[in-house]
C-alpha positions as CSV (number, residue, x, y, z in Angstrom):
1,X,16.4,0.1,1.2
2,X,16.1,0.3,-2.5
3,X,13.7,3.0,-3.5
4,X,15.3,6.2,-2.0
5,X,12.9,8.9,-3.3
6,X,10.4,10.0,-5.8
7,X,9.9,13.3,-7.6
8,X,6.7,14.7,-9.2
9,X,7.4,15.8,-12.8
10,X,5.5,18.9,-13.8
11,X,6.3,18.9,-17.5
12,X,4.3,20.2,-20.5
13,X,1.8,17.4,-20.2
14,X,1.0,18.3,-16.6
15,X,-2.3,20.0,-16.1
16,X,-2.9,21.3,-12.5
17,X,-6.7,21.5,-13.2
18,X,-7.2,17.9,-14.0
19,X,-7.2,14.7,-11.8
20,X,-5.0,13.6,-10.1
21,X,-3.3,17.0,-9.7
22,X,-6.5,18.4,-8.2
23,X,-5.9,16.1,-5.2
24,X,-4.5,18.5,-2.6
25,X,-1.7,16.2,-1.4
26,X,-0.6,15.6,-5.0
27,X,-1.0,19.2,-6.0
28,X,1.4,20.4,-3.3
29,X,3.8,17.5,-3.5
30,X,7.3,17.9,-5.1
31,X,9.2,14.9,-3.7
32,X,9.2,12.2,-1.1
33,X,12.3,10.6,0.5
34,X,12.0,7.1,1.9
35,X,14.0,6.9,5.2
36,X,13.3,3.4,6.3
37,X,12.6,0.0,4.8
38,X,9.0,0.2,6.0
39,X,6.9,3.3,5.1
40,X,3.2,3.8,5.7
41,X,1.0,6.2,3.8
42,X,-1.9,7.4,5.9
43,X,-4.9,9.7,5.2
44,X,-8.6,9.8,4.6
45,X,-10.1,8.1,1.5
46,X,-9.4,10.3,-1.5
47,X,-6.3,11.9,0.1
48,X,-4.1,10.5,-2.7
49,X,-2.1,7.8,-0.9
50,X,-3.4,5.0,-3.1
51,X,-3.0,7.1,-6.3
52,X,0.7,7.6,-5.4
53,X,1.2,4.0,-4.6
54,X,-0.3,3.0,-7.9
55,X,2.0,5.4,-9.7
56,X,5.0,3.8,-8.0
57,X,3.8,0.4,-9.1
58,X,3.5,1.7,-12.7
59,X,7.1,3.0,-12.6
60,X,8.3,-0.4,-11.2
61,X,6.7,-2.2,-14.1
62,X,4.2,-4.0,-12.0
63,X,0.7,-4.6,-13.2
64,X,-1.3,-1.7,-11.8
65,X,-4.3,-4.0,-11.4
66,X,-2.2,-5.9,-8.9
67,X,0.7,-8.3,-9.3
68,X,4.3,-8.3,-10.4
69,X,6.1,-7.6,-13.6
70,X,5.0,-10.9,-15.2
71,X,1.3,-10.8,-14.4
72,X,-0.4,-9.6,-17.6
73,X,-4.2,-9.2,-17.2
74,X,-6.5,-6.2,-17.4
75,X,-9.0,-4.7,-15.0
76,X,-11.2,-1.7,-15.9
77,X,-10.1,1.6,-14.2
78,X,-6.7,0.2,-13.0
79,X,-4.5,2.4,-15.2
80,X,-2.2,4.8,-13.4
81,X,-2.8,8.4,-14.5
82,X,0.0,9.7,-12.3
83,X,2.5,7.0,-13.3
84,X,4.0,9.0,-16.2
85,X,4.5,12.1,-13.9
86,X,6.9,10.7,-11.3
87,X,10.5,9.8,-11.3
88,X,11.9,7.2,-8.9
89,X,15.5,7.2,-7.5
90,X,17.0,3.8,-6.7
91,X,20.1,2.6,-5.0
92,X,20.4,-0.1,-6.2
93,X,17.5,-0.5,-8.7
94,X,15.6,-3.7,-8.3
95,X,13.0,-5.3,-10.6
96,X,11.5,-7.9,-8.2
97,X,8.4,-7.2,-6.1
98,X,4.7,-7.1,-6.0
99,X,1.8,-4.6,-5.9
100,X,-1.2,-5.7,-3.8
101,X,-4.3,-3.9,-4.7
102,X,-7.0,-5.1,-2.3
103,X,-10.0,-3.9,-4.4
104,X,-8.9,-6.0,-7.4
105,X,-7.4,-9.0,-5.7
106,X,-10.3,-11.2,-6.9
107,X,-9.2,-10.5,-10.5
108,X,-5.6,-11.4,-9.6
109,X,-6.7,-14.7,-8.1
110,X,-8.7,-15.5,-11.3
111,X,-5.6,-14.7,-13.4
112,X,-3.5,-17.1,-11.3
113,X,-6.0,-19.8,-12.0
114,X,-5.0,-19.6,-15.6
115,X,-1.4,-20.3,-14.6
116,X,-1.7,-23.5,-12.5
117,X,2.1,-24.0,-12.6
118,X,2.5,-20.8,-10.6
119,X,0.2,-21.8,-7.8
120,X,3.2,-23.3,-5.9
121,X,4.2,-19.7,-5.2
122,X,0.8,-19.1,-3.5
123,X,0.4,-22.0,-1.2
124,X,-0.2,-24.7,-3.8
125,X,-3.9,-24.2,-4.3
126,X,-6.2,-21.7,-6.0
127,X,-6.5,-18.4,-4.1
128,X,-10.3,-18.7,-4.8
129,X,-10.4,-21.9,-2.7
130,X,-9.2,-20.0,0.3
131,X,-10.9,-17.3,2.3
132,X,-10.0,-13.7,1.5
133,X,-7.8,-13.5,4.5
134,X,-6.2,-16.9,3.9
135,X,-5.5,-15.9,0.3
136,X,-3.7,-12.7,1.4
137,X,-1.6,-14.6,3.9
138,X,-0.7,-17.2,1.3
139,X,0.5,-14.4,-0.9
140,X,2.5,-12.8,1.8
141,X,4.0,-16.1,3.1
142,X,4.8,-17.9,-0.2
143,X,5.3,-15.1,-2.8
144,X,7.2,-12.5,-0.8
145,X,11.0,-12.9,-0.5
146,X,14.2,-11.0,-0.3
147,X,15.7,-8.3,-2.6
148,X,12.3,-6.9,-3.6
149,X,9.9,-4.0,-3.1
150,X,6.4,-4.7,-1.9
151,X,3.6,-2.1,-2.5
152,X,0.5,-2.9,-0.4
153,X,-2.7,-0.9,-0.8
154,X,-4.9,-1.4,2.3
155,X,-3.9,-5.0,3.0
156,X,-5.9,-5.0,6.2
157,X,-9.1,-5.1,4.0
158,X,-9.1,-8.9,4.2
159,X,-7.2,-9.5,7.5
160,X,-8.5,-10.0,11.0
161,X,-6.6,-8.3,13.8
162,X,-4.7,-11.6,14.4
163,X,-3.8,-11.9,10.8
164,X,-2.7,-8.3,10.7
165,X,-0.2,-9.2,13.5
166,X,0.9,-12.2,11.3
167,X,1.6,-9.7,8.5
168,X,3.7,-7.6,10.8
169,X,5.8,-10.7,11.6
170,X,6.3,-11.4,7.9
171,X,7.4,-7.8,7.4
172,X,9.8,-8.2,10.3
173,X,11.3,-11.3,8.8
174,X,12.0,-9.6,5.5
175,X,12.7,-6.1,6.6
176,X,16.5,-6.2,6.2
177,X,16.3,-7.5,2.6
178,X,13.1,-6.1,1.3
179,X,11.3,-2.7,1.2
180,X,7.6,-2.2,2.0
181,X,5.5,0.9,1.2
182,X,2.0,0.4,2.6
183,X,-1.2,2.5,2.3
184,X,-3.3,1.7,5.3
185,X,-6.0,2.7,7.8
186,X,-5.0,0.1,10.3
187,X,-3.7,1.3,13.7
188,X,-2.3,-2.2,14.2
189,X,-0.1,-2.1,11.0
190,X,0.9,1.5,11.7
191,X,2.3,0.3,15.0
192,X,5.3,-1.4,13.3
193,X,8.4,-0.2,15.2
194,X,10.5,2.6,13.7
195,X,8.5,2.8,10.5
196,X,8.2,6.0,8.6
197,X,4.6,7.3,8.5
198,X,3.7,9.9,5.8
199,X,0.5,11.9,6.4
200,X,-1.5,12.7,3.2
201,X,-4.1,14.7,5.2
202,X,-1.7,17.7,5.3
203,X,-0.1,19.7,2.5
204,X,2.6,19.2,1.8
205,X,2.8,15.6,2.8
206,X,4.8,15.3,6.0
207,X,6.0,12.7,8.4
208,X,3.8,12.0,11.5
209,X,4.3,10.2,14.8
210,X,2.3,7.0,15.3
211,X,0.6,8.5,18.4
212,X,-0.4,11.6,16.4
213,X,-2.3,9.8,13.7
214,X,-6.0,10.0,13.7
215,X,-6.1,6.2,13.4
216,X,-4.4,5.8,16.7
217,X,-6.2,8.7,18.4
218,X,-9.7,7.6,17.4
219,X,-9.1,3.9,18.1
220,X,-7.6,4.5,21.5
221,X,-10.4,6.9,22.5
222,X,-13.0,4.3,21.4
223,X,-11.4,1.4,23.3
224,X,-10.8,3.4,26.4
225,X,-14.3,5.0,26.6
226,X,-16.6,3.2,24.2
227,X,-19.9,4.2,25.8
228,X,-19.0,7.9,25.8
229,X,-18.0,7.8,22.1
230,X,-21.1,6.0,21.1
231,X,-23.3,8.3,23.1
232,X,-21.7,11.3,21.3
233,X,-22.2,9.7,17.9
234,X,-25.8,8.6,18.5
235,X,-27.1,11.8,20.1
236,X,-29.4,13.9,17.9
């Protein structure tokens, strides 16, 4: 494990009445300790998990539009507002890694097409020539390695259930030499054994058991009693 903790800095430039400090989870957050090599951030849309992940990417020197330290391209609205207001504690500090931002992955793929010599690190062909899910797996399989930190924002967005399981295998193969911090809604990914799960739907942010996450509870209820759940939803 490389990134041990982060701290929110409330300095003279901090304004509690402006975004992102108006997000309840960020407003009440002082620090987070990372206890394992695999940490999941869970919570509803708008809960602050992606905002925090983006701020970590900023402090790591990764492109906040998605990529590593050497991927220089711009995407509108990808700047990190929170990035200057956190402090990361490392042991040891590493500079290798990648920030996957699912919503801007198309722009990252276009950027890689301008660097054909780099395609060997992504399966040897343009990411645009692969399906969305294939491109994600090419990234995970060929770009990810040891002694690095990987920040993944909703990687399940392009992955079928089978490919989510494939990602779990990749994480397992790298777990002892790499660190993963993943914002997700996927009950499959959240099932990774012995992972730390941080719940952004409560203030302050706190650890939660896999079986206590809404992702697990709702999915299990639906699969075990689909007709009753649908009847409840569809009734006027």
